[in-house]
PAZAPA-4460 file (N, C-alpha, C; in steps of 0.05 Angstrom, whole numbers, plus 32768, in hexadecimal, padded with zeros to 4 digits):
% residues 287
    n_x    n_y    n_z   ca_x   ca_y   ca_z    c_x    c_y    c_z   seq   type   mol
   8005   841E   7E14   800F   8405   7E1B   7FFD   83ED   7E14     1      M     A
   7FDF   83F8   7E13   7FCB   83DF   7E0C   7FD0   83DE   7DEE     2      T     A
   7FD0   83EF   7DDF   7FDA   83E9   7DBE   7FF3   83D7   7DBD     3      G     A
   8008   83DE   7DC8   801D   83CD   7DCB   801E   83B0   7DD1     4      N     A
   8007   83AB   7DE5   8003   8393   7DEF   7FF5   8385   7DDF     5      I     A
   7FE3   8390   7DD4   7FCF   8384   7DC1   7FDE   8377   7DA5     6      S     A
   7FF1   8388   7DA2   8004   837D   7D8A   8012   835C   7D90     7      A     A
   8010   835C   7DA4   801C   8341   7DAE   8009   832A   7DA6     8      L     A
   7FF3   832E   7DA0   7FE2   8319   7D9A   7FE7   8305   7D89     9      R     A
   7FF0   830D   7D72   7FF9   8300   7D59   8010   82EA   7D62    10      G     A
   8024   82F9   7D71   803B   82EC   7D7A   8032   82D7   7D8E    11      D     A
   801F   82DC   7DA2   8017   82C4   7DB8   800C   82B2   7DA3    12      I     A
   7FF9   82B5   7D91   7FED   82A3   7D7F   7FFE   8291   7D72    13      A     A
   8016   829C   7D6A   8029   828B   7D57   803A   8275   7D6C    14      A     A
   8039   8279   7D85   8049   8269   7D99   803F   824D   7D92    15      I     A
   8027   8244   7D8B   801D   822C   7D87   802C   821E   7D6D    16      V     A
   8037   8231   7D60   8047   8224   7D49   8064   8220   7D4D    17      Q     A
   806D   8229   7D6A   8085   8225   7D6D   808A   8205   7D7B    18      H     A
   808F   81F6   7D69   8090   81D3   7D74   80A5   81CA   7D66    19      T     A
   80A9   81AF   7D72   80BC   819E   7D65   80AE   817F   7D66    20      Q     A
   80B8   8170   7D4E   80AA   8155   7D53   80AD   8144   7D6D    21      P     A
   8097   8135   7D6D   809B   811F   7D86   80B3   8111   7D85    22      L     A
   80BF   810B   7D9F   80D5   80F7   7D9E   80CC   80DD   7D97    23      P     A
   80E0   80CE   7D89   80DC   80B1   7D81   80D2   80A1   7D9A    24      P     A
   80D1   80A4   7DAF   80C7   8098   7DC6   80A6   809B   7DC9    25      E     A
   809F   80AE   7DBA   8084   80B4   7DBB   8072   80A1   7DB1    26      A     A
   807F   808B   7DA5   8070   8077   7D93   805D   8064   7DAA    27      E     A
   806B   805E   7DC5   805B   8051   7DD9   805A   8060   7DF1    28      D     A
   8048   8058   7E00   8040   806C   7E16   8058   806C   7E2F    29      P     A
   8062   8050   7E31   8079   804F   7E49   808E   8060   7E42    30      I     A
   8098   805A   7E2B   80B2   8069   7E24   80B0   8085   7E1D    31      S     A
   809B   808E   7E16   8096   80A8   7E18   8096   80B9   7E37    32      H     A
   808B   80AB   7E47   808B   80B3   7E5D   80AB   80B3   7E69    33      Y     A
   80BC   809A   7E65   80D6   809B   7E70   80E7   80B1   7E62    34      R     A
   80E4   80B7   7E4A   80F3   80CF   7E3E   80EA   80E9   7E49    35      R     A
   80D0   80ED   7E4D   80C8   8109   7E55   80D5   8109   7E76    36      T     A
   80CE   80F2   7E85   80D6   80F7   7EA0   80F6   80F8   7EA7    37      A     A
   8103   80E8   7E91   8124   80ED   7E90   8129   810B   7E88    38      S     A
   8120   8116   7E76   8128   812E   7E6C   8122   8143   7E82    39      D     A
   8109   813E   7E8C   8102   8150   7EA9   8118   8151   7EBC    40      C     A
   8121   8136   7EC8   8133   8135   7ED9   8150   8141   7ED1    41      W     A
   8157   813B   7EB9   816E   8146   7EAB   816F   8163   7EAE    42      N     A
   815A   816E   7EA8   815B   818F   7EAC   8164   8196   7EC3    43      L     A
   815B   818C   7ED7   8167   8195   7EF7   8182   8195   7EF6    44      L     A
   818F   817E   7EE9   81AB   817B   7EF2   81B9   8190   7EDE    45      G     A
   81AE   8195   7EC5   81B8   81A8   7EB3   81BA   81C2   7EBF    46      Y     A
   81A4   81C8   7EC6   81A4   81E9   7ED4   81B5   81E9   7EEC    47      I     A
   81B2   81D6   7EFD   81C9   81D7   7F13   81E5   81D9   7F0B    48      E     A
   81EA   81CC   7EF8   820B   81CC   7EED   8211   81E8   7EE2    49      R     A
   81F7   81F3   7ED6   8200   8212   7ECC   8200   8227   7EE3    50      Q     A
   81EE   8224   7EF4   81EC   8236   7F0B   8203   8233   7F21    51      I     A
   821A   8237   7F1B   822F   8232   7F2E   822C   823E   7F48    52      S     A
   8234   8236   7F5F   8231   8244   7F76   8249   825B   7F79    53      Q     A
   825E   8255   7F66   8271   826B   7F65   8269   8287   7F5A    54      N     A
   8256   8281   7F42   824D   829C   7F36   822D   82A3   7F3B    55      R     A
   8225   8299   7F53   820A   82A6   7F5C   8208   82A2   7F72    56      T     A
   81F3   82B6   7F7E   81ED   82B9   7F9D   81DC   82A0   7FA6    57      Y     A
   81E0   829B   7FBE   81D2   827E   7FCB   81B3   8287   7FC9    58      A     A
   81AA   829B   7FD6   818B   82A1   7FD4   817C   82A3   7FBE    59      A     A
   8184   82B0   7FAB   8176   82B1   7F94   8179   8293   7F84    60      P     A
   8192   828A   7F86   8195   826B   7F77   8182   825C   7F85    61      R     A
   8182   825A   7F9F   816D   8245   7FA9   814D   824A   7FA7    62      E     A
   814B   8264   7FA5   8133   826B   7F9B   8129   8261   7F7E    63      R     A
   813B   826A   7F6E   8134   8263   7F54   8132   8242   7F4D    64      H     A
   8145   8234   7F5E   8142   8219   7F5B   812D   820B   7F64    65      L     A
   8127   8217   7F7C   8109   8208   7F88   80F2   820C   7F78    66      H     A
   80EF   8222   7F68   80DA   8227   7F54   80DE   8216   7F3A    67      R     A
   80F7   8210   7F32   80FA   8201   7F21   80F2   81DF   7F28    68      L     A
   80FA   81DA   7F41   80F4   81BE   7F4B   80D6   81BC   7F4B    69      H     A
   80C7   81CF   7F4E   80A7   81D2   7F4E   80A2   81CA   7F2F    70      R     A
   80A9   81D8   7F22   80A5   81D4   7F05   80A5   81B9   7EFD    71      M     A
   80BD   81B1   7F00   80C5   8198   7EF6   80B5   817E   7F04    72      V     A
   80B1   8183   7F1E   809A   8174   7F29   8084   816C   7F1D    73      L     A
   807B   8184   7F13   8061   8189   7F03   8060   817A   7EE8    74      L     A
   8078   817D   7EDD   807D   8175   7EBC   807C   8152   7EC0    75      S     A
   808C   814B   7ED9   8088   812A   7EDE   806E   8121   7EE0    76      L     A
   805B   812D   7EF3   8043   8125   7EF6   8031   8126   7EDE    77      V     A
   8038   813A   7EC9   8027   813D   7EB0   802E   8129   7E9D    78      E     A
   804C   8122   7E9E   8054   810D   7E8C   8045   80F1   7E94    79      A     A
   8041   80EC   7EB0   8034   80D8   7EBC   8019   80D3   7EB2    80      F     A
   800C   80EE   7EB3   7FEC   80ED   7EAE   7FEC   80E8   7E8B    81      E     A
   8000   80F2   7E80   7FFF   80EB   7E60   8001   80CC   7E5C    82      R     A
   8013   80C2   7E6E   8018   80A0   7E68   7FFD   8096   7E6F    83      F     A
   7FF3   809C   7E82   7FD5   808B   7E88   7FC2   8091   7E74    84      I     A
   7FC2   80A9   7E68   7FB0   80B1   7E55   7FB8   809F   7E3B    85      K     A
   7FCF   809E   7E30   7FD6   8091   7E19   7FD4   8073   7E1B    86      E     A
   7FDC   8068   7E37   7FD5   804F   7E37   7FB5   8044   7E34    87      T     A
   7FA8   8054   7E3F   7F8A   8053   7E3E   7F81   8050   7E20    88      A     A
   7F8C   8063   7E0F   7F81   8065   7DF8   7F90   8049   7DE4    89      A     A
   7FA3   803F   7DF0   7FAF   8028   7DE0   7F99   800F   7DE8    90      L     A
   7F92   800F   7E02   7F82   7FFC   7E0A   7F66   7FFE   7DF7    91      C     A
   7F5E   8014   7DF1   7F42   801A   7DE3   7F4A   8010   7DC6    92      I     A
   7F5D   8017   7DBD   7F60   8015   7DA0   7F62   7FF5   7D9D    93      D     A
   7F6E   7FE6   7DB0   7F6E   7FC7   7DAD   7F5D   7FB5   7DB8    94      H     A
   7F4C   7FC2   7DCE   7F33   7FB5   7DD6   7F18   7FBC   7DCA    95      I     A
   7F15   7FD7   7DC6   7EFE   7FDF   7DBF   7EF2   7FD5   7DAB    96      G     A
   7F01   7FCF   7D94   7EF5   7FC5   7D79   7EEE   7FA9   7D7B    97      P     A
   7EF3   7F99   7D8D   7EF3   7F81   7D95   7ED9   7F77   7DA2    98      L     A
   7ECA   7F87   7DB2   7EBB   7F82   7DC5   7EA1   7F93   7DBC    99      I     A
   7E89   7F8F   7DB9   7E75   7F9D   7DB6   7E65   7FA1   7DCC   100      L     A
   7E6A   7FAA   7DE2   7E5E   7FB2   7DF7   7E5E   7FCD   7E02   101      D     A
   7E55   7FD6   7E19   7E53   7FEF   7E1D   7E6C   7FFD   7E2F   102      D     A
   7E82   7FF0   7E2C   7E9A   7FF7   7E3C   7EA5   8014   7E33   103      R     A
   7EA0   801F   7E20   7EAC   803A   7E1A   7E94   8046   7E1D   104      L     A
   7E7E   8048   7E28   7E69   805A   7E2A   7E71   8071   7E39   105      K     A
   7E80   806D   7E51   7E86   8082   7E61   7E99   8097   7E55   106      E     A
   7EA6   8097   7E3E   7EB8   80A5   7E32   7EA6   80B8   7E1A   107      F     A
   7E9E   80CD   7E27   7E92   80E0   7E1B   7EA1   80EE   7E04   108      K     A
   7E94   80EB   7DE8   7E9F   80FB   7DD3   7E8B   810F   7DC8   109      L     A
   7E91   8126   7DCE   7E7B   8139   7DC2   7E80   8147   7DA6   110      T     A
   7E72   8155   7D9F   7E76   815B   7D7E   7E8F   816C   7D7B   111      G     A
   7E91   8180   7D8E   7EA6   818C   7D8B   7EC3   817C   7D8F   112      N     A
   7EBF   8169   7D9B   7ED8   815A   7DA6   7EDC   8148   7D8D   113      T     A
   7EC9   813A   7D83   7EC9   812D   7D6D   7ED1   813C   7D52   114      L     A
   7ED0   8152   7D51   7EDB   8166   7D3E   7EF4   8168   7D3A   115      A     A
   7EFF   816B   7D5A   7F20   8170   7D5C   7F2C   8157   7D59   116      A     A
   7F1E   8140   7D57   7F2B   8124   7D53   7F21   8118   7D3C   117      H     A
   7F19   8127   7D27   7F0C   811B   7D11   7F23   8109   7CFF   118      F     A
   7F3A   8116   7D00   7F52   810B   7CF0   7F5E   80F6   7CFE   119      N     A
   7F57   80EF   7D1D   7F67   80E3   7D29   7F62   80C3   7D20   120      E     A
   7F7A   80B3   7D23   7F76   809B   7D17   7F71   8084   7D32   121      K     A
   7F72   8093   7D49   7F73   8082   7D5E   7F58   8087   7D6F   122      S     A
   7F49   8071   7D70   7F2B   8074   7D80   7F35   8078   7D97   123      L     A
   7F48   8071   7DA7   7F51   8074   7DBD   7F56   808F   7DC8   124      G     A
   7F67   809D   7DB9   7F70   80B6   7DBD   7F58   80C8   7DB7   125      K     A
   7F46   80C5   7DA9   7F2F   80D7   7DA4   7F1E   80D2   7DBB   126      S     A
   7F1E   80C1   7DCA   7F0A   80BB   7DE3   7F1B   80C7   7DFC   127      L     A
   7F32   80C0   7DFB   7F45   80CE   7E16   7F52   80E1   7E17   128      C     A
   7F59   80EE   7E02   7F6D   8104   7E05   7F57   811D   7E11   129      E     A
   7F3F   811F   7E0C   7F2F   8136   7E1B   7F2D   8136   7E35   130      S     A
   7F32   8120   7E40   7F29   8120   7E61   7F40   8121   7E71   131      D     A
   7F40   8128   7E8C   7F59   8125   7E9D   7F5A   810C   7EA6   132      T     A
   7F73   8101   7EAE   7F76   80E9   7EBA   7F86   80EF   7ED4   133      W     A
   7F7C   80FE   7EE7   7F8A   8106   7F04   7F7C   80FA   7F19   134      L     A
   7F6B   80EB   7F1D   7F5E   80DD   7F34   7F63   80BC   7F2F   135      D     A
   7F69   80B5   7F42   7F6E   8093   7F46   7F59   8084   7F40   136      C     A
   7F44   8091   7F4A   7F28   8082   7F4D   7F1A   8081   7F32   137      K     A
   7F21   809A   7F23   7F16   809C   7F04   7F25   808F   7EF1   138      D     A
   7F40   808E   7EF5   7F4F   807E   7EE7   7F4B   8060   7EE9   139      I     A
   7F4A   8057   7F03   7F45   8037   7F06   7F2C   8030   7EFC   140      D     A
   7F17   803F   7EFD   7EF9   803D   7EF5   7EFC   8036   7ED2   141      D     A
   7F08   804B   7EC7   7F0B   804B   7EA9   7F1C   8034   7EA4   142      R     A
   7F33   802E   7EAE   7F3C   8016   7EA3   7F32   7FFB   7EA8   143      F     A
   7F25   7FFD   7EBE   7F14   7FE2   7EC5   7EF8   7FDD   7EAD   144      R     A
   7EF2   7FF3   7EA8   7EDD   7FF0   7E8F   7EE9   7FED   7E79   145      R     A
   7F00   7FF3   7E6F   7F0C   7FF0   7E52   7F15   7FD4   7E57   146      I     A
   7F20   7FCC   7E6C   7F2C   7FB2   7E6C   7F1A   7F9A   7E75   147      L     A
   7F05   7FA2   7E7B   7EF2   7F8D   7E89   7EE8   7F73   7E71   148      G     A
   7EDD   7F61   7E80   7ED5   7F4B   7E71   7EBD   7F55   7E5F   149      D     A
   7EB9   7F46   7E49   7EA1   7F4D   7E34   7E86   7F4D   7E48   150      P     A
   7E77   7F61   7E45   7E5B   7F63   7E50   7E60   7F62   7E71   151      F     A
   7E74   7F69   7E7E   7E76   7F67   7E96   7E80   7F7D   7EA6   152      S     A
   7E73   7F81   7EBE   7E7B   7FA1   7EC9   7E8B   7F9A   7EE8   153      K     A
   7E90   7F7E   7EE4   7E9C   7F78   7F02   7EB7   7F6E   7F00   154      D     A
   7ECB   7F7B   7EF5   7EE7   7F6F   7EF6   7EF5   7F74   7F10   155      L     A
   7EFF   7F5F   7F16   7F0B   7F64   7F35   7F2C   7F66   7F2B   156      K     A
   7F2E   7F7D   7F1C   7F4D   7F83   7F17   7F4D   7FA4   7F1A   157      W     A
   7F67   7FAE   7F26   7F69   7FCB   7F2A   7F81   7FD4   7F23   158      Y     A
   7F82   7FE8   7F18   7F9C   7FF6   7F0E   7FA9   8000   7F29   159      L     A
   7F99   8012   7F37   7FA1   8021   7F4D   7F8D   8019   7F64   160      F     A
   7F93   7FFF   7F71   7F80   7FF5   7F89   7F85   8004   7FA4   161      P     A
   7F6A   8002   7FAF   7F69   800E   7FCE   7F7B   7FF9   7FDE   162      T     A
   7F7B   7FFD   7FF6   7F83   7FEB   8005   7F6F   7FD2   800A   163      E     A
   7F55   7FDE   800C   7F42   7FC4   800B   7F3E   7FB8   7FFA   164      N     A
   7F46   7FBF   7FDD   7F43   7FB0   7FC8   7F5A   7F99   7FC2   165      Q     A
   7F6E   7FA2   7FC9   7F87   7F8F   7FC8   7F97   7F97   7FDE   166      V     A
   7FA0   7F88   7FF0   7FAD   7F8C   8009   7FC8   7F8E   8005   167      K     A
   7FD3   7FA5   800D   7FEE   7FA6   8008   7FF8   7FB9   7FF0   168      G     A
   7FE4   7FC3   7FE1   7FEA   7FD8   7FC9   7FDC   7FF2   7FC8   169      E     A
   7FC8   7FF5   7FE0   7FBE   800F   7FDE   7FD3   8029   7FE5   170      G     A
   7FEB   8022   7FEC   8000   8034   7FEE   8004   8044   7FD8   171      W     A
   8006   803B   7FBF   8005   8045   7FAA   7FF6   8056   7F9D   172      R     A
   7FDD   8051   7FA5   7FC4   8062   7F9D   7FC3   807C   7FB0   173      R     A
   7FCF   8075   7FCA   7FCC   808F   7FDA   7FE3   80A3   7FD6   174      E     A
   7FF9   8097   7FCC   800E   80A7   7FC3   8005   80B7   7FA9   175      T     A
   7FFB   80AC   7F99   7FF2   80B6   7F80   7FE0   80CE   7F85   176      L     A
   7FCC   80C9   7F97   7FBB   80E1   7FA1   7FC8   80F5   7FAD   177      D     A
   7FDC   80F6   7FBD   7FED   810D   7FC3   7FFA   811A   7FAC   178      V     A
   8003   810B   7F9B   8017   811A   7F83   7FFD   8124   7F70   179      I     A
   7FE7   811A   7F6F   7FD2   8128   7F5E   7FCE   8145   7F6F   180      W     A
   7FCB   8146   7F88   7FC9   815D   7F99   7FD6   8170   7F95   181      Q     A
   7FF3   8166   7F93   800A   8178   7F91   8008   8186   7F73   182      L     A
   8000   8178   7F5E   7FFD   8180   7F45   7FE6   8198   7F43   183      R     A
   7FD3   8192   7F51   7FB9   81A6   7F58   7FC8   81C0   7F64   184      H     A
   7FD5   81BF   7F75   7FE0   81D8   7F81   7FF3   81E1   7F73   185      T     A
   8002   81D8   7F60   8015   81E4   7F4D   8005   81F2   7F3A   186      I     A
   7FF5   81E2   7F30   7FE4   81EC   7F15   7FD3   8204   7F19   187      V     A
   7FC3   81FD   7F2B   7FAA   8210   7F2E   7FB1   8229   7F48   188      H     A
   7FC7   8223   7F58   7FC8   8233   7F6B   7FEB   8241   7F6B   189      N     A
   7FF6   823D   7F57   8011   8240   7F50   8022   823C   7F67   190      A     A
   801D   8226   7F75   8031   821E   7F85   8028   8225   7FA4   191      G     A
   800E   8234   7FA8   8008   8239   7FC3   7FF6   8228   7FC9   192      V     A
   7FFC   8219   7FE1   7FE9   8209   7FF0   7FD7   8216   8003   193      I     A
   7FBE   821B   7FF7   7FA9   822B   8001   7F9B   8218   801B   194      T     A
   7F8B   822A   802A   7F7F   821E   803E   7F6E   8202   8034   195      Q     A
   7F62   8206   801B   7F55   81ED   800D   7F66   81D8   800C   196      S     A
   7F7F   81DD   7FFA   7F8E   81C9   7FF4   7F9E   81BD   800C   197      D     A
   7FA0   81D1   8026   7FAA   81C3   8041   7F9B   81B0   804A   198      G     A
   7F7F   81B8   8045   7F6A   81A1   8054   7F6A   8188   8046   199      A     A
   7F6B   8188   8028   7F6D   816E   8016   7F85   8161   8022   200      K     A
   7F97   816D   801F   7FB6   8163   8028   7FB7   8153   803E   201      S     A
   7FAB   8161   8053   7FAE   8159   806C   7F9D   8139   806F   202      R     A
   7F87   8138   8061   7F7B   8121   805E   7F8A   8109   8050   203      I     A
   7F99   8114   803C   7FA8   8100   802D   7FC2   80F7   8038   204      L     A
   7FCE   8109   8049   7FE8   8105   8053   7FE7   80FC   8070   205      V     A
   7FCF   8101   807C   7FC7   80FD   8097   7FD9   8108   80AF   206      R     A
   7FE1   811C   80A6   7FF2   8131   80B9   7FE7   8150   80B2   207      A     A
   7FF1   815F   80C4   7FEB   817B   80C4   7FFC   8186   80AB   208      K     A
   7FE7   8196   8099   7FFA   81A5   8082   7FF1   81C4   8087   209      V     A
   8009   81D1   808A   8007   81ED   808C   7FFE   81FA   8074   210      N     A
   7FED   8213   807A   7FDE   8220   8060   7FD9   8240   806C   211      A     A
   7FD6   824F   805E   7FE9   824E   8041   8002   8253   8043   212      P     A
   8011   8244   8031   802C   8242   802D   802E   823F   8010   213      V     A
   804E   8243   8006   8052   8239   7FE9   8064   821F   7FED   214      V     A
   805A   8211   7FDB   806A   81F5   7FD7   8083   81FC   7FCE   215      L     A
   8099   81EE   7FD8   80B2   81F3   7FD8   80C8   81D7   7FD7   216      W     A
   80C1   81C9   7FC0   80CD   81B4   7FC0   80EB   81B4   7FBB   217      P     A
   80FC   819F   7FC6   811A   81A1   7FC0   811E   818A   7FAE   218      D     A
   8134   8189   7F9D   813D   8173   7F8C   8135   8156   7F99   219      K     A
   813D   8152   7FAF   8137   8136   7FBA   8115   8131   7FB9   220      S     A
   8105   814A   7FBE   80EA   8140   7FBA   80E3   813A   7F9D   221      D     A
   80EC   814D   7F88   80EB   813F   7F6D   80F5   8127   7F65   222      V     A
   8107   811C   7F72   8117   8100   7F6A   8106   80EA   7F70   223      Q     A
   80F7   80F2   7F89   80EC   80DA   7F98   80CD   80D9   7F8B   224      K     A
   80C2   80F1   7F80   80A8   80F1   7F6E   80AF   80DF   7F55   225      V     A
   80C5   80E5   7F46   80CE   80DC   7F2F   80D1   80BB   7F35   226      K     A
   80DF   80B4   7F49   80E4   8096   7F4C   80C9   8085   7F50   227      M     A
   80B9   8098   7F62   809C   8089   7F65   808E   8087   7F48   228      F     A
   8089   809C   7F35   8082   809B   7F1F   808C   8086   7F0B   229      L     A
   80A5   8088   7F10   80B0   8075   7EF8   80AA   805A   7EFB   230      D     A
   80AD   8054   7F18   80A2   8032   7F1E   8086   8032   7F1B   231      D     A
   8074   8046   7F24   8057   8043   7F1F   8050   8040   7F01   232      T     A
   8060   8050   7EEC   8059   8050   7ED6   8060   8032   7EC8   233      A     A
   807A   8024   7ED1   8080   800A   7ECB   8069   7FF7   7ED8   234      D     A
   8060   7FF7   7EEB   804A   7FE8   7EFC   8032   7FE9   7EE7   235      V     A
   8028   7FFF   7EE2   8011   8003   7ED3   8016   7FF5   7EB8   236      V     A
   8029   7FFC   7EA9   802E   7FEE   7E8F   802B   7FD0   7E8D   237      N     A
   8039   7FC3   7EA4   8037   7FA2   7EA7   801D   7F9E   7EB1   238      Q     A
   800E   7FAA   7EC3   7FF4   7FA6   7EC9   7FDF   7FA6   7EAF   239      K     A
   7FE4   7FB8   7EA3   7FD0   7FBB   7E8C   7FD5   7FAA   7E77   240      V     A
   7FEE   7FA3   7E6D   7FF3   7F8E   7E5A   7FF0   7F76   7E60   241      V     A
   7FF5   7F71   7E78   7FEC   7F53   7E83   7FCC   7F4D   7E7E   242      D     A
   7FBE   7F62   7E88   7FA1   7F63   7E88   7F96   7F60   7E6C   243      R     A
   7FA2   7F71   7E5B   7F9A   7F6E   7E3B   7F9F   7F54   7E30   244      I     A
   7FB6   7F47   7E39   7FBD   7F2D   7E2D   7FA8   7F1A   7E39   245      G     A
   7F9F   7F19   7E54   7F8B   7F0C   7E5E   7F6F   7F0C   7E4C   246      K     A
   7F68   7F24   7E4B   7F4F   7F2A   7E3C   7F4F   7F21   7E1D   247      L     A
   7F63   7F29   7E11   7F65   7F1E   7DF3   7F68   7F00   7DF6   248      L     A
   7F72   7EF4   7E07   7F71   7ED6   7E0B   7F55   7ECC   7E08   249      T     A
   7F47   7ED8   7E1D   7F29   7ECF   7E1F   7F19   7ED4   7E06   250      S     A
   7F1E   7EEE   7DF8   7F0F   7EF1   7DDE   7F19   7EDA   7DC9   251      L     A
   7F31   7ED8   7DC5   7F3A   7EC4   7DB2   7F33   7EA9   7DB9   252      H     A
   7F2D   7EA0   7DCD   7F24   7E84   7DD2   7F05   7E85   7DC9   253      Q     A
   7EF9   7E97   7DCE   7EDF   7E97   7DC4   7ED8   7E9B   7DA8   254      D     A
   7EEE   7EAB   7D98   7EEA   7EAC   7D7E   7F06   7EAE   7D72   255      D     A
   7F11   7E96   7D68   7F2F   7E93   7D63   7F35   7EA5   7D47   256      P     A
   7F22   7EAE   7D39   7F25   7EBA   7D20   7F28   7ED5   7D24   257      A     A
   7F24   7EE2   7D41   7F20   7EFB   7D43   7F38   7F09   7D3E   258      L     A
   7F51   7F00   7D41   7F6C   7F0C   7D42   7F7D   7EF4   7D40   259      F     A
   7F95   7EF7   7D35   7FAD   7EE9   7D3F   7FBA   7EEC   7D54   260      D     A
   7FBF   7EDE   7D66   7FCA   7EE2   7D82   7FEA   7EEC   7D7A   261      P     A
   7FF8   7EE2   7D68   8016   7EED   7D67   8016   7F04   7D5A   262      N     A
   8004   7F0D   7D47   8001   7F26   7D3B   7FF9   7F3B   7D4F   263      T     A
   7FE6   7F34   7D5A   7FDE   7F4B   7D72   7FEF   7F4A   7D8A   264      K     A
   7FFA   7F34   7D91   800E   7F33   7DA6   802B   7F46   7DA4   265      G     A
   8031   7F46   7D88   8048   7F52   7D84   803F   7F70   7D80   266      Q     A
   802C   7F7A   7D6F   8026   7F95   7D75   8021   7F9D   7D92   267      E     A
   801E   7F93   7DA2   8015   7F95   7DBE   8031   7F9D   7DD0   268      L     A
   803F   7F87   7DC9   805B   7F82   7DD5   8068   7F9E   7DCE   269      A     A
   806A   7FA6   7DB3   8077   7FBA   7DAA   8070   7FD8   7DB7   270      D     A
   8052   7FD7   7DB7   804A   7FF0   7DC5   8047   7FF6   7DE2   271      L     A
   8049   7FDE   7DEF   804D   7FDF   7E11   806A   7FDD   7E14   272      F     A
   807C   7FD0   7E02   8098   7FCB   7E08   8099   7FB6   7E1D   273      R     A
   8087   7FA8   7E20   8085   7F90   7E33   807B   7F79   7E25   274      H     A
   8083   7F64   7E2D   8079   7F49   7E22   805E   7F47   7E2B   275      S     A
   8050   7F3A   7E18   8032   7F32   7E1D   802D   7F15   7E13   276      V     A
   801B   7F07   7E20   8014   7EEC   7E1C   7FF5   7EED   7E11   277      T     A
   7FEF   7EE4   7DFB   7FD2   7EDF   7DF2   7FCE   7EC3   7DE8   278      I     A
   7FB8   7EB7   7DF3   7FB8   7E9B   7DEA   7FCD   7E8A   7DE8   279      A     A
   7FE0   7E89   7DFE   7FF9   7E7B   7E00   8010   7E85   7DEF   280      S     A
   8007   7E9C   7DE4   8021   7EA2   7DD0   802C   7EBE   7DDD   281      V     A
   8044   7EB8   7DE3   8051   7ECF   7DF0   8066   7EDF   7DDB   282      T     A
   8065   7EF9   7DDB   8074   7F07   7DC8   8082   7F1E   7DD6   283      T     A
   8092   7F28   7DCE   80A8   7F3A   7DDB   80AE   7F50   7DCC   284      T     A
   80B6   7F6A   7DCE   80B9   7F7E   7DC4   80CF   7F7B   7DAC   285      P     A
   80CD   7F82   7D94   80DE   7F7F   7D80   80F8   7F95   7D86   286      K     A
   80EF   7FAC   7D8C   8104   7FC2   7D88   8108   7FCE   7DA4   287      K     A
***
C-alpha cells in the first residue's frame, strides 16, 4: 500500500499546474472581489438546483449542503482578504515612490521573499502578498501608515475605526472581528468551535457560545456574510480612493511637477472603479 501511495507524489505535485487564467475582473481589486463573491454565491444556487428534493434523501442532502455553506462562507472571507491585500498593494505602488519617508518600514521583505517576487513589477504586491490581512487593527495600522501624510505618524483616518475613534462606526469592525474568528474556526479546526474558539467568540459576540460543537451555517447565514462583506468592500474602496486623492493633492501642491493630476487620476479611477479628485481635477473610470 505504501508503494502505491508513494506513486501519487508526482500526481499531487502536478496539481499546481492545473490552472486557468485569471478573469478579466482581476485587473482591479474591487471587481476581482465582486466576481469571486458572485461566483461563490452562484455555486450555492447551482448545487441546490441539482440536488432535487425528489431525487435525494433529506438528511444527507441537508448535511452536505451545510458543509457546502461552510466552504462558501470561507471562500467569501478569503476573497475579501485578497481584496484588502490587493488594495494595499495598489496604494503602495502609487504612493510609495512619491514619498521618501519610513512609511514602508513595517513591511518586511526577506531574502527568500524577495527571490520569490524578483520578477514582480509591483512593489506593493512584493510587500503585501506574503503577509496575512486578517486582523482589523493590523489592517488599519498598515493603511494609515501607507496613506499617512509625509513624515507624519499621526493620521486621524481609519479604515476600520473602533467606536471610540469614530462614533457610530465601530459596529463594522466588531462584525469583521467575528467573521475573522469564523474563518479561523473553519480553516484551523475544520469547523469545530473548540473551547478556545468558544472563549474568543464569547468575548466578540457578548453572548454564551457553546463548545465543543461543529459550525453548521445555513444559506441565510452565508447570504448575510456576503451582504456585509460586499458593502464593506465598497466602503473600503471609497475610503481608500478618497484618502489617496487628498494625499496626492497635498503632494502636488508642494511639487506641481511631481505628476500630472489628470493622468494620475485617470489611472487610479480605472484601478479603483471609482471617481477620484486630485488637485481639483476629478476623473471617472473609463471602462
